[in-house]
DRENKEVO-203816 format. One line per 8 residues: number of its first residue (from 0); their letters; for each residue x, y, z of C-alpha. Coordinates in nm, 2 decimals, m for minus. Layout:
N
NUM> A> X:Y:Z  ...
END
This chain:
237
0> MQQSSAQQ> m3.89:m8.63:m4.30  m3.63:m8.38:m4.44  m3.68:m8.02:m4.36  m3.74:m7.77:m4.64  m3.48:m7.49:m4.69  m3.73:m7.25:m4.54  m3.77:m7.46:m4.23  m3.39:m7.51:m4.20
8> TLTQQAQE> m3.35:m7.13:m4.22  m3.61:m7.08:m3.94  m3.44:m7.34:m3.73  m3.10:m7.19:m3.77  m3.24:m6.84:m3.69  m3.40:m6.98:m3.37  m3.08:m7.14:m3.27  m2.88:m6.83:m3.33
16> AQQTWTAV> m3.13:m6.62:m3.13  m3.11:m6.86:m2.84  m2.73:m6.85:m2.85  m2.75:m6.47:m2.84  m3.00:m6.47:m2.55  m2.78:m6.71:m2.36  m2.46:m6.51:m2.42  m2.64:m6.19:m2.30
24> DDYFNDLL> m2.75:m6.37:m1.98  m2.40:m6.50:m1.93  m2.26:m6.15:m1.97  m2.50:m5.99:m1.71  m2.47:m6.29:m1.48  m2.09:m6.27:m1.47  m2.11:m5.90:m1.39  m2.41:m5.88:m1.15
32> VEEDDALL> m2.51:m6.22:m1.02  m2.29:m6.41:m0.78  m2.36:m6.78:m0.75  m2.18:m6.95:m0.47  m2.12:m7.32:m0.42  m2.46:m7.38:m0.27  m2.64:m7.24:m0.57  m2.41:m7.40:m0.83
40> TAVADSDA> m2.43:m7.74:m0.65  m2.81:m7.71:m0.62  m2.83:m7.70:m1.00  m2.57:m7.97:m1.05  m2.73:m8.21:m0.81  m3.07:m8.15:m0.96  m2.94:m8.23:m1.30  m2.76:m8.54:m1.17
48> AGLPGHQV> m3.08:m8.66:m1.01  m3.26:m8.63:m1.34  m3.49:m8.34:m1.23  m3.63:m8.13:m1.52  m3.42:m7.82:m1.58  m3.70:m7.58:m1.50  m3.54:m7.38:m1.22  m3.52:m7.01:m1.28
56> APNQGKLL> m3.21:m6.87:m1.44  m2.95:m6.71:m1.22  m3.05:m6.35:m1.31  m3.42:m6.45:m1.24  m3.32:m6.59:m0.91  m3.15:m6.27:m0.82  m3.46:m6.08:m0.93  m3.67:m6.29:m0.69
64> HLLASISG> m3.41:m6.21:m0.42  m3.42:m5.84:m0.49  m3.81:m5.83:m0.49  m3.82:m6.01:m0.16  m3.56:m5.77:m0.02  m3.71:m5.45:m0.16  m4.06:m5.55:m0.03  m3.92:m5.62:0.32
72> ARTVLEIG> m4.06:m5.97:0.31  m4.03:m6.18:0.62  m4.25:m6.47:0.51  m4.25:m6.63:0.17  m4.48:m6.90:0.02  m4.33:m7.09:m0.28  m4.56:m7.32:m0.48  m4.32:m7.56:m0.66
80> TLGGYSTI> m3.98:m7.63:m0.50  m3.82:m7.85:m0.77  m3.45:m7.88:m0.65  m3.47:m7.57:m0.42  m3.27:m7.33:m0.63  m3.52:m7.05:m0.62  m3.59:m7.13:m0.26  m3.23:m7.06:m0.17
88> WLARALPA> m3.25:m6.72:m0.35  m3.57:m6.63:m0.17  m3.46:m6.75:0.18  m3.14:m6.56:0.16  m3.33:m6.23:0.11  m3.51:m6.27:0.44  m3.41:m6.16:0.79  m3.26:m6.41:1.03
96> DGRVVTLE> m3.61:m6.48:1.17  m3.77:m6.50:0.83  m3.94:m6.81:0.69  m4.01:m6.97:0.36  m4.28:m7.24:0.32  m4.22:m7.42:0.00  m4.45:m7.69:m0.15  m4.35:m7.98:m0.37
104> VDPRCAEV> m4.55:m8.28:m0.49  m4.27:m8.49:m0.62  m4.09:m8.69:m0.35  m3.77:m8.71:m0.56  m3.76:m8.33:m0.60  m3.84:m8.29:m0.23  m3.54:m8.52:m0.14  m3.30:m8.33:m0.36
112> ATANLDRA> m3.43:m7.99:m0.24  m3.39:m8.09:0.12  m3.03:m8.18:0.06  m2.96:m7.86:m0.13  m3.12:m7.65:0.14  m2.93:m7.83:0.41  m2.60:m7.76:0.22  m2.69:m7.39:0.20
120> GLTDRVEL> m2.75:m7.38:0.57  m3.11:m7.28:0.54  m3.30:m7.56:0.70  m3.39:m7.34:1.00  m3.54:m7.08:0.77  m3.73:m7.31:0.52  m4.01:m7.55:0.57  m4.06:m7.79:0.28
128> REGPALDS> m4.41:m7.95:0.27  m4.43:m8.26:0.05  m4.76:m8.35:m0.13  m5.01:m8.20:m0.37  m4.99:m7.82:m0.34  m5.37:m7.77:m0.32  m5.38:m8.00:m0.02  m5.09:m7.83:0.14
136> LAQLAAEG> m5.24:m7.48:0.08  m5.57:m7.59:0.25  m5.37:m7.73:0.54  m5.18:m7.40:0.58  m5.51:m7.21:0.59  m5.65:m7.46:0.84  m5.35:m7.40:1.06  m5.39:m7.02:1.05
144> QGPFDLVF> m5.07:m6.98:0.86  m5.00:m6.65:0.69  m5.03:m6.39:0.57  m4.73:m6.43:0.35  m4.55:m6.12:0.23  m4.45:m6.28:m0.10  m4.60:m6.57:m0.29  m4.41:m6.73:m0.58
152> IDADKPSN> m4.61:m6.96:m0.80  m4.40:m7.19:m1.01  m4.57:m7.52:m1.03  m4.82:m7.70:m1.27  m4.97:m7.43:m1.49  m5.32:m7.58:m1.52  m5.36:m7.53:m1.14  m5.25:m7.17:m1.16
160> PAYLDWAL> m5.61:m7.03:m1.12  m5.65:m7.23:m0.80  m5.31:m7.13:m0.67  m5.41:m6.77:m0.73  m5.72:m6.82:m0.52  m5.52:m6.96:m0.23  m5.25:m6.69:m0.27  m5.52:m6.42:m0.22
168> RLTRPGNL> m5.65:m6.60:0.09  m5.30:m6.61:0.24  m5.20:m6.25:0.17  m5.30:m5.91:0.28  m5.27:m5.56:0.12  m4.92:m5.47:0.02  m4.81:m5.83:m0.04  m4.67:m5.95:m0.37
176> IIGDNVVR> m4.78:m6.25:m0.59  m4.54:m6.36:m0.87  m4.63:m6.61:m1.14  m4.35:m6.77:m1.35  m4.35:m6.91:m1.70  m4.65:m6.72:m1.83  m4.54:m6.65:m2.19  m4.50:m7.01:m2.30
184> DGAVTDEA> m4.29:m6.92:m2.60  m4.56:m6.68:m2.71  m4.84:m6.94:m2.70  m5.02:m6.74:m2.43  m5.17:m6.53:m2.71  m5.34:m6.84:m2.86  m5.69:m6.84:m2.72  m5.77:m7.16:m2.91
192> SDDPRVQG> m5.47:m7.36:m2.77  m5.54:m7.71:m2.66  m5.25:m7.70:m2.42  m5.38:m7.70:m2.07  m5.07:m7.52:m1.95  m5.14:m7.24:m2.19  m5.50:m7.22:m2.09  m5.41:m7.23:m1.72
200> VRTFTELI> m5.18:m6.94:m1.77  m5.44:m6.75:m1.97  m5.71:m6.80:m1.71  m5.46:m6.71:m1.43  m5.37:m6.38:m1.60  m5.72:m6.29:m1.68  m5.83:m6.35:m1.32  m5.55:m6.12:m1.20
208> AAHPRLTA> m5.66:m5.86:m1.45  m6.02:m5.87:m1.34  m5.96:m5.90:m0.97  m6.05:m5.59:m0.77  m5.78:m5.66:m0.50  m5.49:m5.68:m0.75  m5.28:m5.45:m0.96  m5.03:m5.62:m1.19
216> TALQTVGS> m4.81:m5.62:m1.49  m4.63:m5.89:m1.69  m4.27:m5.89:m1.82  m4.15:m6.09:m2.12  m3.81:m6.24:m2.08  m3.56:m6.39:m2.32  m3.24:m6.56:m2.21  m3.08:m6.89:m2.12
224> KGYDGFVL> m3.42:m7.03:m2.04  m3.57:m6.93:m2.37  m3.86:m6.70:m2.43  m4.09:m6.67:m2.13  m4.20:m6.42:m1.86  m4.33:m6.33:m1.52  m4.66:m6.18:m1.39  m4.61:m5.96:m1.08
232> AVVTA> m4.92:m5.85:m0.88  m4.96:m5.65:m0.57  m5.25:m5.71:m0.33  m5.42:m5.37:m0.29  m5.71:m5.44:m0.06
END
């Protein structure tokens, strides 16, 4: 079905906005964010393997790196590894004896991430656990793992409320919990949405807002990854 002139105008405006956002990201990335061969190859190999292009943008990866560094993190829990791009950024922010535990359900993603982490020289600092994240989280708790200084939640959004519950069990006061992809192109404001990803993010954010052990904010982002955002919460008690 042919688009109306109004629809064509809106489509063109959206395309132009995305081009502008990407150009701005490129400008700041060129000035402020250095991606070495390990990071660039991690993205290229993930693309070549057919993994979804859901990894954080370079400036967002650098943000995770800075947050881990500023907070003095020594231990990081990442829920959702994908090809290991954000894992590399996080692991590089840790001291030599630091440790990232990253959880990935998809065997193909885990395989690609393992190769990318090996190429980056981080296999001694990163433990990748393959399988459903909720099972892995329960196992971490059973093993007495934690507390984790920083938890990065970037997996299936319908499970975000459950991931938050586990994050709270595996952290202590002063630790940081970060949730990615919470704006959903603005759909997060639609309380009637039938998208389980939107509802998962809404419940996740509402639980954070109501939780007596958390203080938080959310930041909208536009850029090469479109219109989205982060939630950042600090465990206070």
